[in-house]
Biopython code that builds the backbone (N, CA, C, O; Angstrom):
import numpy as np
from Bio.PDB.StructureBuilder import StructureBuilder

atoms = [
    (1, "MET", "N", (-3.185, 71.698, 42.541)),
    (1, "MET", "CA", (-3.735, 71.537, 41.216)),
    (1, "MET", "C", (-3.894, 70.046, 40.963)),
    (1, "MET", "O", (-2.925, 69.293, 41.066)),
    (2, "ASN", "N", (-5.085, 69.621, 40.639)),
    (2, "ASN", "CA", (-5.340, 68.222, 40.332)),
    (2, "ASN", "C", (-5.333, 68.029, 38.828)),
    (2, "ASN", "O", (-6.157, 68.600, 38.113)),
    (3, "ILE", "N", (-4.395, 67.221, 38.353)),
    (3, "ILE", "CA", (-4.365, 66.961, 36.919)),
    (3, "ILE", "C", (-4.443, 65.480, 36.595)),
    (3, "ILE", "O", (-4.763, 65.125, 35.461)),
    (4, "GLY", "N", (-4.168, 64.626, 37.526)),
    (4, "GLY", "CA", (-4.224, 63.191, 37.283)),
    (4, "GLY", "C", (-2.860, 62.609, 36.969)),
    (4, "GLY", "O", (-1.852, 63.315, 36.935)),
    (5, "THR", "N", (-2.854, 61.315, 36.742)),
    (5, "THR", "CA", (-1.603, 60.601, 36.497)),
    (5, "THR", "C", (-1.427, 60.225, 35.040)),
    (5, "THR", "O", (-0.328, 59.873, 34.612)),
    (6, "GLY", "N", (-2.504, 60.298, 34.282)),
    (6, "GLY", "CA", (-2.449, 59.830, 32.911)),
    (6, "GLY", "C", (-2.747, 58.347, 32.807)),
    (6, "GLY", "O", (-2.662, 57.769, 31.724)),
    (7, "LYS", "N", (-3.097, 57.726, 33.928)),
    (7, "LYS", "CA", (-3.443, 56.303, 33.953)),
    (7, "LYS", "C", (-4.922, 56.171, 34.331)),
    (7, "LYS", "O", (-5.383, 56.816, 35.272)),
    (8, "PRO", "N", (-5.661, 55.337, 33.601)),
    (8, "PRO", "CA", (-7.085, 55.187, 33.911)),
    (8, "PRO", "C", (-7.327, 54.437, 35.215)),
    (8, "PRO", "O", (-6.572, 53.537, 35.582)),
    (9, "ILE", "N", (-8.392, 54.827, 35.905)),
    (9, "ILE", "CA", (-8.868, 54.110, 37.087)),
    (9, "ILE", "C", (-10.392, 54.163, 37.051)),
    (9, "ILE", "O", (-10.976, 55.194, 36.718)),
    (10, "LYS", "N", (-11.016, 53.072, 37.386)),
    (10, "LYS", "CA", (-12.474, 53.007, 37.354)),
    (10, "LYS", "C", (-13.057, 53.838, 38.495)),
    (10, "LYS", "O", (-12.547, 53.828, 39.615)),
    (11, "ILE", "N", (-14.137, 54.559, 38.186)),
    (11, "ILE", "CA", (-14.829, 55.351, 39.202)),
    (11, "ILE", "C", (-15.271, 54.447, 40.348)),
    (11, "ILE", "O", (-15.192, 54.829, 41.515)),
    (12, "ARG", "N", (-15.730, 53.266, 40.011)),
    (12, "ARG", "CA", (-16.161, 52.308, 41.032)),
    (12, "ARG", "C", (-15.014, 52.003, 42.011)),
    (12, "ARG", "O", (-15.246, 51.871, 43.213)),
    (13, "ASP", "N", (-13.784, 51.894, 41.501)),
    (13, "ASP", "CA", (-12.628, 51.620, 42.365)),
    (13, "ASP", "C", (-12.321, 52.815, 43.267)),
    (13, "ASP", "O", (-11.923, 52.642, 44.419)),
    (14, "ILE", "N", (-12.506, 54.019, 42.742)),
    (14, "ILE", "CA", (-12.296, 55.214, 43.564)),
    (14, "ILE", "C", (-13.362, 55.282, 44.655)),
    (14, "ILE", "O", (-13.056, 55.596, 45.805)),
    (15, "ILE", "N", (-14.609, 54.989, 44.296)),
    (15, "ILE", "CA", (-15.697, 54.995, 45.281)),
    (15, "ILE", "C", (-15.411, 53.982, 46.387)),
    (15, "ILE", "O", (-15.583, 54.281, 47.569)),
    (16, "LYS", "N", (-14.972, 52.776, 45.995)),
    (16, "LYS", "CA", (-14.653, 51.743, 46.989)),
    (16, "LYS", "C", (-13.532, 52.208, 47.919)),
    (16, "LYS", "O", (-13.592, 51.987, 49.128)),
    (17, "LEU", "N", (-12.518, 52.848, 47.355)),
    (17, "LEU", "CA", (-11.389, 53.333, 48.152)),
    (17, "LEU", "C", (-11.839, 54.410, 49.137)),
    (17, "LEU", "O", (-11.465, 54.376, 50.309)),
    (18, "ILE", "N", (-12.637, 55.359, 48.666)),
    (18, "ILE", "CA", (-13.150, 56.417, 49.548)),
    (18, "ILE", "C", (-14.013, 55.812, 50.640)),
    (18, "ILE", "O", (-13.879, 56.165, 51.812)),
    (19, "ASN", "N", (-14.899, 54.901, 50.260)),
    (19, "ASN", "CA", (-15.786, 54.263, 51.221)),
    (19, "ASN", "C", (-14.997, 53.536, 52.305)),
    (19, "ASN", "O", (-15.348, 53.598, 53.483)),
    (20, "LYS", "N", (-13.934, 52.848, 51.904)),
    (20, "LYS", "CA", (-13.088, 52.142, 52.861)),
    (20, "LYS", "C", (-12.395, 53.131, 53.805)),
    (20, "LYS", "O", (-12.269, 52.866, 55.001)),
    (21, "LYS", "N", (-11.948, 54.265, 53.266)),
    (21, "LYS", "CA", (-11.237, 55.257, 54.073)),
    (21, "LYS", "C", (-12.147, 55.934, 55.091)),
    (21, "LYS", "O", (-11.742, 56.165, 56.230)),
    (22, "ILE", "N", (-13.377, 56.253, 54.685)),
    (22, "ILE", "CA", (-14.267, 56.959, 55.621)),
    (22, "ILE", "C", (-15.015, 55.998, 56.532)),
    (22, "ILE", "O", (-15.524, 56.395, 57.580)),
    (23, "GLY", "N", (-15.081, 54.726, 56.127)),
    (23, "GLY", "CA", (-15.639, 53.705, 56.998)),
    (23, "GLY", "C", (-17.140, 53.787, 57.215)),
    (23, "GLY", "O", (-17.647, 53.269, 58.210)),
    (24, "ARG", "N", (-17.852, 54.421, 56.316)),
    (24, "ARG", "CA", (-19.312, 54.463, 56.443)),
    (24, "ARG", "C", (-19.941, 54.746, 55.087)),
    (24, "ARG", "O", (-19.267, 55.095, 54.118)),
    (25, "GLY", "N", (-21.242, 54.583, 55.058)),
    (25, "GLY", "CA", (-21.964, 54.780, 53.807)),
    (25, "GLY", "C", (-22.024, 53.492, 53.011)),
    (25, "GLY", "O", (-21.267, 52.552, 53.251)),
    (26, "ARG", "N", (-22.932, 53.471, 52.067)),
    (26, "ARG", "CA", (-23.085, 52.295, 51.216)),
    (26, "ARG", "C", (-23.358, 52.765, 49.795)),
    (26, "ARG", "O", (-24.474, 53.187, 49.491)),
    (27, "PRO", "N", (-22.371, 52.702, 48.929)),
    (27, "PRO", "CA", (-22.552, 53.171, 47.549)),
    (27, "PRO", "C", (-23.648, 52.384, 46.819)),
    (27, "PRO", "O", (-23.800, 51.178, 47.012)),
    (28, "ILE", "N", (-24.393, 53.085, 45.992)),
    (28, "ILE", "CA", (-25.410, 52.453, 45.159)),
    (28, "ILE", "C", (-24.950, 52.637, 43.718)),
    (28, "ILE", "O", (-25.153, 53.697, 43.126)),
    (29, "TYR", "N", (-24.340, 51.616, 43.166)),
    (29, "TYR", "CA", (-23.796, 51.695, 41.817)),
    (29, "TYR", "C", (-24.914, 51.610, 40.790)),
    (29, "TYR", "O", (-25.848, 50.822, 40.933)),
    (30, "GLY", "N", (-24.808, 52.427, 39.758)),
    (30, "GLY", "CA", (-25.774, 52.397, 38.666)),
    (30, "GLY", "C", (-27.052, 53.163, 38.938)),
    (30, "GLY", "O", (-27.977, 53.110, 38.128)),
    (31, "ALA", "N", (-27.134, 53.880, 40.061)),
    (31, "ALA", "CA", (-28.343, 54.633, 40.390)),
    (31, "ALA", "C", (-28.583, 55.763, 39.394)),
    (31, "ALA", "O", (-29.727, 56.117, 39.107)),
    (32, "ILE", "N", (-27.512, 56.316, 38.878)),
    (32, "ILE", "CA", (-27.616, 57.375, 37.865)),
    (32, "ILE", "C", (-27.092, 56.799, 36.561)),
    (32, "ILE", "O", (-25.926, 56.415, 36.468)),
    (33, "LYS", "N", (-27.939, 56.741, 35.575)),
    (33, "LYS", "CA", (-27.564, 56.157, 34.280)),
    (33, "LYS", "C", (-26.716, 57.133, 33.476)),
    (33, "LYS", "O", (-26.891, 58.348, 33.567)),
    (34, "LEU", "N", (-25.797, 56.583, 32.689)),
    (34, "LEU", "CA", (-24.981, 57.402, 31.794)),
    (34, "LEU", "C", (-25.843, 57.955, 30.665)),
    (34, "LEU", "O", (-26.775, 57.300, 30.198)),
    (35, "ARG", "N", (-25.513, 59.174, 30.235)),
    (35, "ARG", "CA", (-26.175, 59.723, 29.052)),
    (35, "ARG", "C", (-25.684, 58.960, 27.834)),
    (35, "ARG", "O", (-24.630, 58.326, 27.888)),
    (36, "LYS", "N", (-26.422, 59.010, 26.750)),
    (36, "LYS", "CA", (-26.054, 58.273, 25.540)),
    (36, "LYS", "C", (-24.670, 58.661, 25.019)),
    (36, "LYS", "O", (-23.926, 57.812, 24.529)),
    (37, "ASP", "N", (-24.331, 59.943, 25.128)),
    (37, "ASP", "CA", (-23.058, 60.426, 24.587)),
    (37, "ASP", "C", (-21.940, 60.472, 25.636)),
    (37, "ASP", "O", (-20.857, 60.989, 25.362)),
    (38, "GLU", "N", (-22.193, 59.943, 26.814)),
    (38, "GLU", "CA", (-21.220, 60.003, 27.903)),
    (38, "GLU", "C", (-20.280, 58.803, 27.861)),
    (38, "GLU", "O", (-20.721, 57.663, 27.719)),
    (39, "SER", "N", (-18.990, 59.068, 27.986)),
    (39, "SER", "CA", (-17.983, 58.021, 27.978)),
    (39, "SER", "C", (-17.817, 57.428, 29.370)),
    (39, "SER", "O", (-18.009, 58.119, 30.370)),
    (40, "LYS", "N", (-17.468, 56.172, 29.433)),
    (40, "LYS", "CA", (-17.193, 55.515, 30.713)),
    (40, "LYS", "C", (-15.721, 55.641, 31.093)),
    (40, "LYS", "O", (-15.340, 55.308, 32.215)),
    (41, "ILE", "N", (-14.903, 56.114, 30.178)),
    (41, "ILE", "CA", (-13.465, 56.173, 30.414)),
    (41, "ILE", "C", (-12.988, 57.624, 30.369)),
    (41, "ILE", "O", (-13.104, 58.292, 29.342)),
    (42, "TYR", "N", (-12.452, 58.102, 31.488)),
    (42, "TYR", "CA", (-11.904, 59.447, 31.577)),
    (42, "TYR", "C", (-10.555, 59.392, 32.281)),
    (42, "TYR", "O", (-10.434, 58.816, 33.361)),
    (43, "TYR", "N", (-9.575, 59.976, 31.683)),
    (43, "TYR", "CA", (-8.300, 60.180, 32.355)),
    (43, "TYR", "C", (-7.511, 61.189, 31.543)),
    (43, "TYR", "O", (-7.620, 61.220, 30.317)),
    (44, "PRO", "N", (-6.713, 62.021, 32.218)),
    (44, "PRO", "CA", (-5.986, 63.081, 31.526)),
    (44, "PRO", "C", (-4.739, 62.588, 30.820)),
    (44, "PRO", "O", (-4.111, 61.619, 31.244)),
    (45, "ASN", "N", (-4.394, 63.257, 29.754)),
    (45, "ASN", "CA", (-3.126, 63.023, 29.072)),
    (45, "ASN", "C", (-2.157, 64.071, 29.606)),
    (45, "ASN", "O", (-2.297, 65.257, 29.308)),
    (46, "VAL", "N", (-1.187, 63.642, 30.384)),
    (46, "VAL", "CA", (-0.284, 64.578, 31.050)),
    (46, "VAL", "C", (1.109, 64.622, 30.412)),
    (46, "VAL", "O", (2.027, 65.210, 30.985)),
    (47, "LYS", "N", (1.275, 64.021, 29.260)),
    (47, "LYS", "CA", (2.586, 63.987, 28.610)),
    (47, "LYS", "C", (3.125, 65.378, 28.312)),
    (47, "LYS", "O", (4.287, 65.667, 28.601)),
    (48, "SER", "N", (2.289, 66.246, 27.734)),
    (48, "SER", "CA", (2.764, 67.589, 27.390)),
    (48, "SER", "C", (3.059, 68.411, 28.641)),
    (48, "SER", "O", (3.983, 69.225, 28.647)),
    (49, "LEU", "N", (2.279, 68.203, 29.695)),
    (49, "LEU", "CA", (2.511, 68.933, 30.944)),
    (49, "LEU", "C", (3.837, 68.507, 31.573)),
    (49, "LEU", "O", (4.580, 69.351, 32.075)),
    (50, "LYS", "N", (4.137, 67.228, 31.552)),
    (50, "LYS", "CA", (5.399, 66.737, 32.105)),
    (50, "LYS", "C", (6.589, 67.325, 31.359)),
    (50, "LYS", "O", (7.636, 67.584, 31.953)),
    (51, "ALA", "N", (6.426, 67.533, 30.056)),
    (51, "ALA", "CA", (7.508, 68.112, 29.253)),
    (51, "ALA", "C", (7.731, 69.584, 29.613)),
    (51, "ALA", "O", (8.859, 70.073, 29.550)),
    (52, "ILE", "N", (6.670, 70.284, 29.988)),
    (52, "ILE", "CA", (6.757, 71.709, 30.331)),
    (52, "ILE", "C", (7.263, 71.907, 31.761)),
    (52, "ILE", "O", (8.111, 72.761, 32.021)),
    (53, "ILE", "N", (6.735, 71.115, 32.668)),
    (53, "ILE", "CA", (7.094, 71.240, 34.085)),
    (53, "ILE", "C", (8.081, 70.131, 34.431)),
    (53, "ILE", "O", (7.698, 68.970, 34.581)),
    (54, "LYS", "N", (9.341, 70.494, 34.556)),
    (54, "LYS", "CA", (10.389, 69.494, 34.790)),
    (54, "LYS", "C", (10.391, 68.944, 36.217)),
    (54, "LYS", "O", (10.497, 67.734, 36.414)),
    (55, "ASN", "N", (10.275, 69.814, 37.201)),
    (55, "ASN", "CA", (10.327, 69.403, 38.607)),
    (55, "ASN", "C", (8.915, 69.296, 39.161)),
    (55, "ASN", "O", (8.512, 70.061, 40.037)),
    (56, "PHE", "N", (8.184, 68.341, 38.638)),
    (56, "PHE", "CA", (6.794, 68.185, 39.009)),
    (56, "PHE", "C", (6.691, 67.310, 40.243)),
    (56, "PHE", "O", (7.284, 66.232, 40.286)),
    (57, "LYS", "N", (5.937, 67.761, 41.265)),
    (57, "LYS", "CA", (5.758, 66.994, 42.494)),
    (57, "LYS", "C", (4.447, 66.209, 42.398)),
    (57, "LYS", "O", (3.370, 66.793, 42.278)),
    (58, "PHE", "N", (4.553, 64.897, 42.451)),
    (58, "PHE", "CA", (3.385, 64.048, 42.346)),
    (58, "PHE", "C", (2.890, 63.627, 43.724)),
    (58, "PHE", "O", (3.681, 63.376, 44.633)),
    (59, "THR", "N", (1.581, 63.554, 43.862)),
    (59, "THR", "CA", (0.938, 63.015, 45.055)),
    (59, "THR", "C", (0.133, 61.810, 44.602)),
    (59, "THR", "O", (-0.607, 61.890, 43.622)),
    (60, "SER", "N", (0.267, 60.717, 45.293)),
    (60, "SER", "CA", (-0.479, 59.516, 44.908)),
    (60, "SER", "C", (-1.968, 59.728, 45.138)),
    (60, "SER", "O", (-2.367, 60.600, 45.910)),
    (61, "LEU", "N", (-2.781, 58.933, 44.469)),
    (61, "LEU", "CA", (-4.226, 58.999, 44.658)),
    (61, "LEU", "C", (-4.570, 58.751, 46.119)),
    (61, "LEU", "O", (-5.429, 59.428, 46.684)),
    (62, "ASN", "N", (-3.907, 57.790, 46.724)),
    (62, "ASN", "CA", (-4.162, 57.443, 48.118)),
    (62, "ASN", "C", (-3.910, 58.634, 49.044)),
    (62, "ASN", "O", (-4.746, 58.946, 49.893)),
    (63, "ILE", "N", (-2.789, 59.286, 48.890)),
    (63, "ILE", "CA", (-2.454, 60.443, 49.733)),
    (63, "ILE", "C", (-3.389, 61.615, 49.418)),
    (63, "ILE", "O", (-3.840, 62.316, 50.323)),
    (64, "GLY", "N", (-3.673, 61.818, 48.144)),
    (64, "GLY", "CA", (-4.586, 62.894, 47.751)),
    (64, "GLY", "C", (-5.973, 62.709, 48.339)),
    (64, "GLY", "O", (-6.585, 63.672, 48.801)),
    (65, "LEU", "N", (-6.475, 61.482, 48.327)),
    (65, "LEU", "CA", (-7.787, 61.215, 48.935)),
    (65, "LEU", "C", (-7.749, 61.429, 50.441)),
    (65, "LEU", "O", (-8.691, 61.974, 51.015)),
    (66, "ASN", "N", (-6.665, 61.003, 51.084)),
    (66, "ASN", "CA", (-6.539, 61.227, 52.535)),
    (66, "ASN", "C", (-6.611, 62.715, 52.855)),
    (66, "ASN", "O", (-7.307, 63.114, 53.788)),
    (67, "LYS", "N", (-5.896, 63.539, 52.090)),
    (67, "LYS", "CA", (-5.891, 64.984, 52.313)),
    (67, "LYS", "C", (-7.275, 65.583, 52.070)),
    (67, "LYS", "O", (-7.726, 66.447, 52.822)),
    (68, "THR", "N", (-7.944, 65.120, 51.017)),
    (68, "THR", "CA", (-9.270, 65.638, 50.686)),
    (68, "THR", "C", (-10.279, 65.274, 51.765)),
    (68, "THR", "O", (-11.070, 66.120, 52.183)),
    (69, "ILE", "N", (-10.261, 64.027, 52.218)),
    (69, "ILE", "CA", (-11.168, 63.587, 53.265)),
    (69, "ILE", "C", (-10.918, 64.363, 54.555)),
    (69, "ILE", "O", (-11.863, 64.777, 55.227)),
    (70, "LYS", "N", (-9.655, 64.559, 54.897)),
    (70, "LYS", "CA", (-9.305, 65.309, 56.106)),
    (70, "LYS", "C", (-9.805, 66.753, 56.004)),
    (70, "LYS", "O", (-10.323, 67.297, 56.979)),
    (71, "TYR", "N", (-9.656, 67.370, 54.841)),
    (71, "TYR", "CA", (-10.114, 68.740, 54.629)),
    (71, "TYR", "C", (-11.618, 68.861, 54.849)),
    (71, "TYR", "O", (-12.077, 69.752, 55.563)),
    (72, "TYR", "N", (-12.381, 67.964, 54.233)),
    (72, "TYR", "CA", (-13.836, 68.043, 54.355)),
    (72, "TYR", "C", (-14.314, 67.639, 55.753)),
    (72, "TYR", "O", (-15.346, 68.127, 56.214)),
    (73, "ALA", "N", (-13.592, 66.770, 56.421)),
    (73, "ALA", "CA", (-13.956, 66.402, 57.797)),
    (73, "ALA", "C", (-13.803, 67.609, 58.723)),
    (73, "ALA", "O", (-14.602, 67.787, 59.642)),
    (74, "LYS", "N", (-12.793, 68.431, 58.492)),
    (74, "LYS", "CA", (-12.588, 69.642, 59.304)),
    (74, "LYS", "C", (-13.689, 70.664, 59.073)),
    (74, "LYS", "O", (-14.051, 71.400, 59.991)),
    (75, "LYS", "N", (-14.230, 70.719, 57.852)),
    (75, "LYS", "CA", (-15.245, 71.698, 57.508)),
    (75, "LYS", "C", (-16.612, 71.370, 58.134)),
    (75, "LYS", "O", (-17.497, 72.225, 58.165)),
    (76, "ARG", "N", (-16.785, 70.143, 58.630)),
    (76, "ARG", "CA", (-18.054, 69.741, 59.242)),
    (76, "ARG", "C", (-18.230, 70.449, 60.505)),
    (76, "ARG", "O", (-19.237, 70.256, 61.186)),
]
sb = StructureBuilder()
sb.init_structure("model")
sb.init_model(0)
sb.init_chain("A")
sb.init_seg("    ")
for serial, (resi, resn, name, xyz) in enumerate(atoms, 1):
    if name == "N":
        sb.init_residue(resn, " ", resi, " ")
    sb.init_atom(name, np.array(xyz, "f"), 0.0, 1.0, " ", f" {name:<3s}", serial, name[0])
structure = sb.get_structure()
């Protein structure tokens, strides 16, 4: 289950991290314009979830991306 950390991270930084991990491709930033009502900042508020789930197992973004990349590489 992906819920996030409750800490903001820029999409551009995630793209750079993925690009570095897969070692290919060239991101084109700004190719798709934001809609007028679209926010540039998204991140989950996980405070209430942490209160409900006491023994919550966290996976870092780095490890989560590694697992996701490995999964999709196998599907090729």
